[in-house]
C-alpha positions as CSV (number, residue, x, y, z in Angstrom):
1,M,0.0,0.0,0.0
2,R,1.3,3.4,-1.0
3,L,1.3,6.1,1.6
4,E,-0.6,8.5,-0.7
5,T,-3.6,6.2,-0.3
6,L,-3.8,7.3,3.3
7,D,-4.7,10.8,2.1
8,R,-8.3,9.8,1.5
9,Y,-8.7,9.0,5.2
10,S,-7.4,12.4,6.4
11,P,-10.8,14.0,6.8
12,Y,-11.8,11.1,9.1
13,A,-8.5,11.3,11.1
14,L,-9.0,15.1,11.5
15,A,-12.6,14.5,12.7
16,A,-11.3,11.9,15.2
17,L,-8.8,14.4,16.5
18,R,-11.5,17.1,16.7
19,I,-13.9,14.9,18.6
20,V,-11.5,13.4,21.1
21,T,-10.0,16.8,21.7
22,A,-13.4,18.3,22.3
23,L,-14.5,15.5,24.7
24,I,-11.4,16.0,26.9
25,F,-11.7,19.8,26.7
26,I,-15.3,19.6,27.8
27,E,-14.2,17.5,30.8
28,H,-11.9,20.3,31.9
29,G,-14.8,22.7,31.8
30,T,-17.2,20.5,33.6
31,Q,-14.7,20.0,36.4
32,K,-14.5,23.7,36.9
33,L,-18.2,24.5,36.5
34,F,-19.8,21.5,38.1
35,G,-17.1,19.7,40.0
36,F,-17.5,16.7,37.7
37,P,-15.9,14.2,37.5
38,A,-14.1,15.6,40.5
39,P,-13.9,19.2,41.9
40,P,-10.7,21.1,41.2
41,A,-8.3,21.4,44.1
42,S,-8.9,25.1,44.3
43,G,-12.6,24.7,44.4
44,L,-15.3,25.9,41.9
45,P,-14.7,29.4,40.5
46,A,-17.1,32.1,41.4
47,A,-19.5,33.2,38.6
48,F,-18.1,35.7,36.1
49,T,-14.5,35.4,37.3
50,L,-11.8,34.7,34.7
51,H,-11.7,31.0,35.7
52,W,-15.5,30.7,35.4
53,I,-15.5,32.4,31.9
54,G,-12.7,30.0,30.9
55,A,-14.8,27.1,32.1
56,V,-17.9,28.3,30.2
57,L,-15.7,28.6,27.0
58,E,-14.4,25.1,27.6
59,V,-17.9,23.5,27.9
60,G,-19.7,25.6,25.3
61,G,-16.9,25.9,22.8
62,G,-16.0,22.2,23.4
63,I,-19.6,21.2,22.5
64,L,-19.5,23.3,19.4
65,I,-16.2,21.7,18.4
66,L,-17.5,18.3,19.2
67,V,-20.3,18.5,16.7
68,G,-18.3,20.6,14.3
69,F,-20.5,23.7,14.3
70,L,-18.9,27.0,13.5
71,T,-15.6,25.2,13.9
72,R,-13.2,27.7,12.5
73,P,-14.3,30.8,14.6
74,V,-14.9,28.7,17.7
75,A,-11.5,27.1,17.4
76,F,-9.9,30.5,16.9
77,I,-11.4,31.7,20.2
78,L,-10.4,28.5,22.1
79,S,-6.9,28.7,20.7
80,G,-6.6,32.2,22.0
81,E,-8.1,31.1,25.4
82,M,-5.4,28.4,25.7
83,A,-2.7,30.8,24.8
84,V,-3.9,33.3,27.4
85,A,-4.2,30.4,30.0
86,Y,-0.7,29.3,29.3
87,W,1.0,32.7,29.6
88,M,-1.1,33.9,32.5
89,F,-1.3,30.8,34.7
90,H,1.4,28.4,33.6
91,A,4.5,30.3,32.2
92,P,5.0,32.4,35.4
93,R,5.5,29.2,37.4
94,N,8.4,27.9,35.3
95,L,10.0,28.2,31.9
96,Y,9.4,24.5,31.0
97,P,5.9,23.3,30.2
98,I,6.4,19.9,31.8
99,L,7.3,21.7,35.1
100,N,4.6,24.4,35.0
101,G,1.7,22.1,34.0
102,G,1.1,23.9,30.8
103,D,1.8,21.2,28.3
104,A,-2.0,20.5,27.8
105,A,-2.7,24.2,27.3
106,I,0.0,24.3,24.6
107,L,-1.4,21.2,22.8
108,Y,-5.0,22.5,22.9
109,C,-3.8,25.9,21.6
110,F,-2.2,24.3,18.6
111,V,-4.9,21.7,17.9
112,F,-7.5,24.4,17.9
113,L,-5.2,26.6,15.7
114,L,-5.0,23.6,13.3
115,L,-8.8,23.4,13.1
116,V,-8.9,27.1,12.2
117,F,-7.0,26.4,9.1
118,T,-8.3,22.9,8.2
119,G,-11.9,23.1,9.3
120,P,-13.7,20.3,11.1
121,G,-13.0,17.3,8.8
122,A,-15.7,14.7,8.3
123,W,-18.7,14.1,10.5
124,S,-19.5,17.7,11.2
125,V,-22.5,20.1,11.2
126,D,-20.3,22.5,9.2
127,G,-19.7,19.8,6.6
128,A,-23.4,18.9,6.4
129,R,-24.3,22.5,5.7
130,S,-21.4,23.3,3.3
131,T,-23.6,24.2,0.4
132,P,-22.7,27.6,-1.1
133,R,-25.7,29.5,0.2
134,F,-24.9,28.5,3.8
135,R,-21.2,29.2,3.7
136,H,-19.9,32.0,5.9
137,A,-17.5,34.6,4.5
138,W,-14.5,33.2,6.5
139,E,-15.1,29.7,4.9
140,R,-15.0,30.9,1.2
């Protein structure tokens, strides 16, 4: 089998990456918002604080990424959220991501950035509605 034949599976691999990333990302948000599957060590954030807003973005944005709806703009926002999270909360602790706990934030940032440029892949609401009359300006 030639490696080029794998190209036909790339939309499905991208969709799998999108779906798994979204599921794990949602879990980070539900932990902060609802204490599920376990409450964070620092406790649940107060409403409308920076941590609470981040958790709302993680749950809401994660669900949109999961189903592949408005994938590119949502991924852009979530990529930015993860960049801010890294530089505000992780980088001040230590230069090295493995020591400051920010390796997940970096990975999320770049996976979401990838989705900005690639779109959702297969199995998405965006793909189901990709007829020309439903396309957004940023998808043309």
